C-alpha positions as CSV (number, residue, x, y, z in Angstrom):
1,M,-24.0,45.0,-44.6
2,W,-25.1,43.0,-41.7
3,A,-27.6,41.0,-44.2
4,I,-24.9,40.2,-46.4
5,V,-22.4,38.8,-43.1
6,R,-25.2,36.6,-42.6
7,R,-26.4,34.6,-46.5
8,K,-22.6,34.9,-47.2
9,V,-22.3,32.6,-43.9
10,A,-25.7,30.6,-44.8
11,S,-23.7,29.6,-47.7
12,G,-20.7,28.0,-46.7
13,S,-17.9,30.7,-45.6
14,S,-16.2,30.5,-43.0
15,A,-16.7,32.7,-40.4
16,A,-13.3,34.2,-40.2
17,S,-13.4,34.7,-43.6
18,V,-16.6,36.7,-43.6
19,L,-15.4,38.9,-41.5
20,G,-12.3,39.4,-42.1
21,Q,-14.2,40.3,-45.6
22,S,-16.7,42.4,-44.5
23,L,-14.0,44.0,-42.2
24,S,-12.0,45.2,-45.0
25,K,-14.4,46.8,-46.6
26,I,-15.2,48.9,-43.4
27,R,-11.4,49.9,-42.7
28,P,-9.6,50.1,-45.8
29,A,-6.1,47.7,-46.1
30,A,-2.9,49.8,-46.4
31,A,0.4,48.8,-45.5
32,S,1.0,51.1,-42.2
33,V,-2.0,49.3,-41.0
34,P,-1.3,46.5,-38.6
35,R,-3.3,43.1,-39.3
36,G,-3.4,42.0,-35.8
37,Y,-3.2,44.2,-32.4
38,T,-3.3,43.9,-28.7
39,T,-6.2,45.6,-26.9
40,T,-7.6,46.2,-23.8
41,A,-10.8,44.4,-22.2
42,K,-13.4,46.8,-22.7
43,E,-12.1,48.0,-26.6
44,A,-15.0,46.6,-29.7
45,I,-15.2,47.1,-33.2
46,L,-18.6,48.5,-34.0
47,L,-20.4,48.3,-37.0
48,G,-23.5,49.8,-38.1
49,G,-26.4,50.3,-35.6
50,G,-24.7,49.3,-32.7
51,S,-24.0,45.8,-33.5
52,K,-20.3,44.3,-31.7
53,I,-18.8,42.0,-33.9
54,V,-15.4,41.1,-32.1
55,R,-14.6,41.3,-28.3
56,N,-12.1,41.4,-26.1
57,V,-12.0,37.6,-25.1
58,G,-8.5,37.0,-25.2
59,H,-5.3,38.5,-25.1
60,Y,-4.7,39.0,-28.7
61,K,-6.8,40.8,-31.7
62,Y,-7.1,39.3,-35.2
63,L,-8.6,40.6,-38.3
64,G,-8.4,37.9,-41.0
65,S,-4.6,36.2,-40.5
66,L,-2.9,35.3,-37.4
67,V,-0.1,37.6,-35.6
68,S,1.2,35.2,-33.1
69,S,3.6,32.5,-34.2
70,K,2.3,29.8,-31.8
71,P,-0.7,27.8,-32.9
72,V,-3.8,28.8,-31.8
73,R,-7.5,27.5,-31.0
74,E,-10.2,29.6,-32.5
75,V,-13.8,28.6,-31.1
76,T,-16.8,30.8,-33.0
77,S,-20.0,30.4,-31.1
78,F,-23.0,31.6,-32.5
79,L,-26.5,33.7,-30.6
80,Q,-29.3,34.6,-32.1
81,I,-29.2,36.7,-35.5
82,D,-29.2,40.3,-33.1
83,S,-26.5,39.0,-30.7
84,P,-22.8,39.5,-31.4
85,I,-21.1,36.8,-32.8
86,Q,-18.0,36.4,-30.4
87,V,-14.4,35.2,-31.9
88,Q,-11.9,33.8,-29.1
89,H,-8.3,32.4,-29.2
90,R,-6.2,31.1,-26.7
91,P,-2.4,31.0,-27.6
92,F,-1.2,27.2,-26.6
93,S,1.1,24.7,-26.9
94,S,1.7,21.0,-28.0
95,D,4.2,20.4,-25.9
96,K,3.9,18.0,-22.3
97,G,6.3,20.7,-20.5
98,D,9.8,19.5,-19.4
99,L,9.0,19.6,-15.7
100,V,7.2,16.2,-14.0
101,D,5.5,16.3,-10.4
102,A,6.8,13.6,-8.2
103,V,3.4,12.7,-6.0
104,V,2.6,10.5,-3.0
105,P,1.9,6.9,-4.0
106,F,-1.0,5.2,-2.6
107,M,-0.5,3.8,0.4
108,G,-3.2,1.2,1.7
109,E,-6.7,1.0,2.3
110,S,-6.8,1.8,5.9
111,I,-3.8,4.5,6.1
112,S,-5.0,7.7,5.4
113,D,-1.5,9.6,5.6
114,G,2.7,9.3,6.9
115,T,5.1,11.8,7.5
116,L,7.6,12.2,5.4
117,A,11.1,10.4,7.2
118,K,13.7,11.6,4.4
119,F,14.9,12.8,1.4
120,L,17.4,9.6,0.2
121,K,18.1,12.5,-3.1
122,K,19.3,16.1,-3.1
123,P,18.0,19.0,-5.6
124,G,20.6,18.3,-8.5
125,D,20.8,15.1,-8.4
126,H,20.0,12.6,-11.3
127,V,17.4,10.0,-11.1
128,E,16.3,7.2,-13.3
129,V,12.4,5.6,-13.4
130,D,10.9,4.4,-10.5
131,E,14.1,5.2,-8.2
132,P,13.5,6.1,-5.2
133,I,13.6,9.9,-3.9
134,A,12.1,9.7,-0.7
135,Q,10.9,7.8,2.3
136,I,7.5,7.8,3.4
137,E,7.0,6.8,7.3
138,T,3.2,4.9,7.8
139,D,1.8,3.6,11.2
140,K,2.6,-0.1,9.5
141,V,5.2,-0.1,7.2
142,T,7.7,2.7,5.2
143,I,6.6,3.1,1.7
144,D,9.5,4.7,-0.8
145,V,8.0,7.9,-3.5
146,A,9.7,7.0,-6.8
147,S,10.6,9.4,-9.4
148,P,8.0,9.3,-12.6
149,E,10.6,9.7,-14.9
150,A,14.5,10.0,-15.3
151,G,15.9,13.5,-14.6
152,V,17.2,15.8,-12.3
153,V,16.0,16.9,-9.3
154,Q,15.1,20.1,-9.5
155,K,13.4,21.8,-6.0
156,F,12.0,19.7,-2.9
157,V,8.7,21.1,-2.3
158,A,8.2,19.2,1.2
159,K,10.2,19.0,4.1
160,E,11.3,16.2,6.3
161,G,8.7,15.9,9.1
162,D,5.5,17.0,6.7
163,V,2.3,14.9,7.3
164,V,1.6,13.8,3.8
165,E,-1.6,12.2,1.8
166,P,-1.9,10.1,-1.2
167,G,-1.4,11.9,-4.5
168,T,0.5,15.6,-2.2
169,K,3.5,16.5,-3.8
170,I,6.9,16.8,-2.5
171,A,8.8,17.2,-5.3
172,V,9.4,18.2,-9.0
173,I,11.8,16.4,-11.5
174,S,13.2,18.0,-14.6
175,K,13.5,15.8,-17.4
176,S,16.1,17.7,-19.2
177,G,17.7,18.7,-16.0
178,E,17.5,22.9,-17.1
179,G,16.7,25.4,-14.0
180,V,17.7,23.0,-11.2
181,T,18.1,24.9,-8.1
182,H,20.2,24.1,-5.1
183,V,17.7,25.9,-2.7
184,A,16.6,23.6,1.1
185,P,13.3,22.6,1.4
186,S,13.4,25.1,4.4
187,E,14.4,28.4,2.5
188,K,12.1,30.4,0.6
189,M,12.0,32.6,-1.7
190,P,11.9,36.8,-1.0
191,S,9.1,37.6,-1.5
192,K,8.0,40.7,-4.0
193,A,7.8,44.1,-3.1
194,S,4.3,45.1,-2.1
195,P,3.6,48.3,-4.7
196,E,3.9,51.6,-3.3
197,P,0.3,53.6,-3.1
198,S,-0.3,56.5,-6.2
199,P,-0.9,60.4,-4.6
200,T,-4.3,60.3,-4.8
201,E,-4.4,57.3,-2.4
202,K,-1.2,58.5,0.2
203,E,-3.8,61.6,0.5
204,A,-7.3,59.8,1.2
205,V,-4.7,57.8,4.0
206,D,-3.9,61.7,5.2
207,K,-6.7,63.4,5.5
208,P,-8.6,62.8,8.9
209,K,-11.7,61.1,8.9
210,P,-14.8,63.1,10.2
211,K,-15.9,62.8,13.7
212,S,-18.6,60.9,14.5
213,E,-21.3,63.0,16.0
214,T,-22.4,59.6,18.1
215,P,-20.9,58.6,21.1
216,P,-19.2,55.6,21.0
217,P,-20.9,52.7,22.5
218,K,-19.6,51.4,26.2
219,E,-17.5,49.1,26.2
220,K,-17.5,46.1,28.5
221,P,-15.7,45.2,31.1
222,K,-13.3,42.3,29.8
223,A,-13.7,39.0,31.6
224,P,-10.0,38.0,32.7
225,A,-7.6,35.4,30.9
226,P,-8.7,32.0,32.5
227,P,-5.6,30.9,34.1
228,P,-3.1,28.2,31.9
229,P,-3.6,24.8,32.3
230,R,-1.3,22.8,34.7
231,P,0.1,19.5,33.4
232,S,-1.4,16.6,34.4
233,A,0.1,14.3,36.9
234,T,-0.1,11.2,33.6
235,E,2.0,13.6,31.7
236,P,5.2,14.8,33.4
237,V,7.1,17.4,31.9
238,L,11.0,17.1,32.6
239,P,13.2,19.9,32.4
240,P,16.1,19.5,30.7
241,K,19.3,17.8,31.2
242,E,22.6,18.0,29.8
243,R,24.1,14.8,27.6
244,E,20.5,14.2,26.9
245,R,18.5,14.6,23.6
246,R,14.9,14.4,23.0
247,V,13.6,12.8,19.9
248,P,10.3,12.5,18.5
249,M,8.2,9.0,18.3
250,T,7.9,7.4,15.0
251,R,5.0,6.2,13.8
252,L,5.7,2.7,13.9
253,R,6.4,2.7,17.4
254,K,3.2,4.7,18.1
255,R,1.1,2.3,16.7
256,V,2.9,-0.5,18.6
257,A,2.9,1.6,21.8
258,T,-1.2,2.1,21.2
259,R,-2.1,-1.3,19.7
260,L,0.2,-3.0,23.2
261,K,-1.8,-0.7,26.0
262,D,-5.5,-1.4,24.2
263,S,-4.5,-4.9,24.5
264,Q,-3.7,-4.1,28.3
265,N,-7.2,-2.5,29.2
266,T,-8.9,-4.7,27.0
267,F,-8.4,-8.0,27.4
268,A,-8.1,-10.5,30.5
269,M,-4.5,-12.0,29.9
270,L,-3.3,-14.7,31.6
271,T,0.0,-17.0,30.9
272,T,0.5,-20.7,30.9
273,F,4.0,-21.9,30.8
274,N,5.5,-25.4,29.8
275,E,9.2,-27.0,29.2
276,V,10.0,-28.8,25.7
277,D,12.7,-31.3,25.1
278,M,14.5,-30.0,21.6
279,T,16.1,-33.4,21.2
280,N,13.8,-35.4,18.8
281,L,13.5,-31.8,17.2
282,M,16.9,-31.2,16.6
283,K,18.0,-34.6,15.9
284,L,15.4,-34.3,12.9
285,R,16.9,-31.5,11.8
286,S,20.4,-32.2,11.9
287,D,19.9,-35.4,9.9
288,Y,18.0,-34.8,7.2
289,K,19.4,-30.6,6.5
290,D,21.6,-31.0,3.7
291,A,19.0,-33.2,1.5
292,F,16.4,-30.9,2.7
293,L,18.2,-28.1,1.0
294,E,19.5,-29.7,-1.6
295,K,15.8,-30.8,-2.4
296,H,13.6,-27.5,-1.7
297,G,16.2,-24.8,-1.3
298,V,16.2,-23.7,1.9
299,K,17.1,-24.6,5.3
300,L,15.1,-26.7,7.7
301,G,15.0,-25.1,10.7
302,L,12.7,-25.1,14.3
303,M,10.6,-22.3,13.3
304,S,8.8,-24.6,11.1
305,G,8.3,-27.3,13.7
306,F,6.6,-25.3,16.1
307,I,3.6,-23.5,13.3
308,K,3.2,-27.2,13.0
309,A,2.3,-27.8,16.2
310,A,0.3,-24.5,16.6
311,V,-1.5,-25.7,13.5
312,S,-2.3,-29.2,15.0
313,G,-2.9,-27.3,18.6
314,L,-4.9,-24.9,16.6
315,Q,-6.9,-27.4,15.4
316,N,-7.7,-29.6,18.3
317,Q,-8.7,-26.5,20.6
318,P,-10.5,-24.1,18.0
319,I,-11.5,-22.0,20.6
320,I,-8.1,-20.6,21.1
321,N,-8.2,-20.1,17.6
322,A,-11.7,-17.7,18.0
323,V,-11.8,-14.3,19.3
324,I,-14.9,-12.0,20.7
325,D,-17.1,-9.5,18.6
326,G,-19.4,-7.7,20.6
327,D,-21.4,-10.5,22.7
328,D,-20.4,-12.8,19.5
329,I,-18.1,-15.4,19.4
330,I,-16.7,-15.7,15.8
331,Y,-14.7,-19.0,14.9
332,R,-12.3,-19.2,12.2
333,D,-12.2,-22.3,10.1
334,Y,-8.7,-21.2,8.7
335,I,-5.2,-20.7,10.3
336,D,-3.4,-17.3,9.7
337,I,-0.4,-17.5,11.6
338,S,1.3,-14.1,12.8
339,I,4.9,-14.2,13.1
340,A,6.5,-11.2,14.9
341,V,9.6,-9.8,13.8
342,G,11.8,-7.1,14.9
343,T,13.6,-4.4,12.7
344,P,15.6,-1.8,13.0
345,K,12.8,0.6,12.8
346,G,10.0,-1.0,15.1
347,L,8.6,-4.8,15.5
348,V,6.4,-6.2,12.7
349,V,4.0,-9.1,12.4
350,P,3.8,-10.4,8.3
351,V,1.6,-13.6,8.3
352,I,1.5,-17.0,6.7
353,R,-1.7,-17.8,5.3
354,N,-3.0,-20.9,5.2
355,A,-0.5,-22.6,6.8
356,D,-2.9,-26.1,7.9
357,G,-2.9,-26.8,4.5
358,M,1.4,-26.3,4.1
359,N,4.1,-28.4,5.0
360,F,7.8,-28.2,6.4
361,A,9.1,-26.9,3.3
362,D,6.3,-24.4,2.4
363,V,6.5,-22.9,5.4
364,E,10.3,-22.5,5.8
365,K,10.1,-20.9,2.2
366,A,7.2,-18.4,3.6
367,I,9.2,-17.5,6.7
368,N,12.2,-16.9,5.0
369,T,10.3,-14.9,2.1
370,L,8.6,-12.6,5.0
371,A,11.2,-11.9,7.3
372,R,13.6,-11.0,4.5
373,K,11.0,-8.4,3.4
374,A,10.9,-7.1,6.4
375,N,14.1,-6.8,7.1
376,D,14.4,-4.8,4.3
377,G,11.4,-2.7,4.7
378,T,9.4,-3.9,1.6
379,I,6.6,-5.6,3.1
380,S,3.4,-4.7,2.5
381,I,0.2,-3.6,4.3
382,D,-1.7,-6.6,2.7
383,E,1.1,-9.7,3.8
384,M,0.8,-8.4,7.5
385,A,-3.1,-7.9,7.4
386,G,-5.3,-9.9,9.5
387,G,-4.0,-13.2,11.5
388,S,-5.8,-15.8,14.1
389,F,-2.8,-17.0,15.6
390,T,0.8,-15.2,16.3
391,I,4.0,-16.7,17.2
392,S,7.0,-15.1,19.0
393,N,10.5,-16.0,19.4
394,G,12.6,-14.5,21.6
395,G,15.3,-17.1,22.1
396,V,16.9,-15.8,18.9
397,Y,17.7,-12.7,21.3
398,G,18.6,-14.7,24.2
399,S,15.0,-14.3,26.2
400,L,14.7,-17.3,29.1
401,L,11.5,-16.5,29.7
402,S,9.0,-13.8,29.2
403,T,5.3,-13.6,29.0
404,P,3.9,-12.0,25.6
405,I,1.1,-9.3,24.8
406,I,-1.8,-10.7,22.3
407,N,-2.1,-9.2,19.2
408,P,-5.6,-7.6,19.0
409,P,-7.6,-8.7,17.8
410,Q,-6.3,-12.5,18.3
411,S,-6.8,-14.2,21.7
412,A,-3.8,-16.2,22.1
413,I,-0.1,-15.9,21.3
414,L,2.7,-18.4,21.4
415,G,6.3,-16.9,23.1
416,M,9.3,-19.1,22.3
417,H,12.6,-19.1,24.1
418,S,16.1,-19.7,24.1
419,I,17.1,-23.3,24.1
420,V,19.5,-24.3,27.1
421,N,21.2,-27.0,28.5
422,R,19.7,-28.2,32.1
423,P,19.9,-31.6,33.9
424,M,16.1,-33.2,33.3
425,V,15.4,-37.2,35.0
426,V,14.8,-39.3,32.3
427,G,13.9,-42.9,32.6
428,G,14.9,-42.1,36.6
429,N,18.8,-41.3,35.4
430,V,19.9,-37.7,35.2
431,V,20.9,-36.3,31.7
432,S,21.7,-33.4,29.8
433,R,18.8,-32.0,27.5
434,P,18.1,-29.1,25.4
435,M,15.4,-27.5,27.3
436,M,13.1,-24.5,26.0
437,Y,10.5,-22.6,27.9
438,I,7.1,-21.7,25.8
439,A,4.8,-19.8,27.5
440,L,1.0,-19.2,26.3
441,T,-0.7,-15.7,27.0
442,Y,-4.4,-16.1,26.2
443,D,-7.8,-13.6,26.6
444,H,-9.5,-15.2,29.7
445,R,-12.4,-13.7,29.1
446,L,-12.9,-16.0,26.0
447,I,-10.5,-18.8,26.8
448,D,-10.4,-20.9,30.1
449,G,-7.6,-22.7,31.8
450,R,-8.2,-25.9,30.5
451,E,-8.2,-25.0,26.6
452,A,-5.3,-23.2,27.1
453,V,-3.5,-26.0,29.8
454,F,-4.7,-28.1,26.4
455,F,-3.3,-26.5,23.7
456,L,0.3,-25.9,25.0
457,R,0.3,-29.5,26.2
458,R,0.1,-30.8,22.1
459,I,2.3,-28.2,21.3
460,K,5.2,-30.2,23.9
461,D,4.0,-33.5,22.7
462,V,4.3,-32.7,19.4
463,V,7.7,-30.4,18.9
464,E,9.3,-33.7,21.8
465,D,7.5,-36.1,19.1
466,P,7.6,-34.7,15.3
467,R,6.4,-37.8,14.4
468,R,2.8,-37.2,15.5
469,L,2.5,-35.6,12.8
470,L,2.5,-38.5,10.3
471,L,0.0,-40.6,12.8
472,D,-2.1,-37.6,13.5
473,I,-1.9,-38.5,17.5
């Protein structure tokens, strides 16, 4: 019969039909005999000579027909003539399923993980496609985790405060809303009870083990446990007090603290000061603010005047725009101005690219766009990367004077302060003038006092007389 099977297979008949016809000869067809059955992994059907025809490789065995109503995938493999023919069946469904996973998105080239700050939704809430359901806090920005499908939040698989990486699953979304549970992330499902041991296992456990004839080895004397480490003097442990609460630092605040301390430890920082008469720049804004707004769609502020003045100063003193790298000095032939912006979540520093090629309107539009994104928390990492020089405007908060800290890896930072009317001597007369103190903190390893003072004087000259920008003098 085995030769008959081989000839029919070679003539083009399907393997399933050949096996069905052959097996029907061995096992007579009857109404009481099922056409499919379930078997264990050790059962098999044998033909003459001990050849194994069908092996238990799935949950179902089929004798020429299908038993399950679900579609099945059939894989038939042919080995050597003397080897068995294996027929494997695996039930599957073409439906993609109702549940989808919400995972942490890519957070940037320099960011490998983040902290799950908070969930914006709760289990059972309905969400739309791309609607934020959680926020991830990184060292630089806050990133939203959006829902991949419209549906209902079935459950959370992560907790607030967990450190997550890109691709980590944090929630399960049900597209149909079926099987939604209102279980908090911290709650755990009860574990299954472990099966009781069989009577044979109980007897084996209760039966005492025979004593060994060899004497047990002598135990070595244990070394004394080391004393607990004492807290370092630089890390005092404060005793708990009433009316106090302890809150962990955010990742953004940790990053700011680390960078500022590294700046103090690395740079030889020195600060020089000057004062600027704001009369002409303020008059320029007052005279043309309406026409400027009508043409360009943005308001004319004072910040654009200082940025254009800083561009002129960096072009006159290129060393301010340079940076130390090991034993080399890197001179930058571009000017990217970083603007320090204070937000409720911390300090961010977006960058205005190629500020030397912008006019006043371009600068004002870039400032408004970046400031709005920073306050909304939608600013990207690419919009904060780089920068060759930083301007910090503490005057918007009322600061009269300060010494700003360099933003590494830059070499200098300009600090602006509040405008205060003070008595000044102009043409031999004492008059009231709107004055501002400005400060330049620079890396004294690279920049000498001469270049720093000349740079700050250039800022003063351009702000006090903006016509210098038109005449390039």
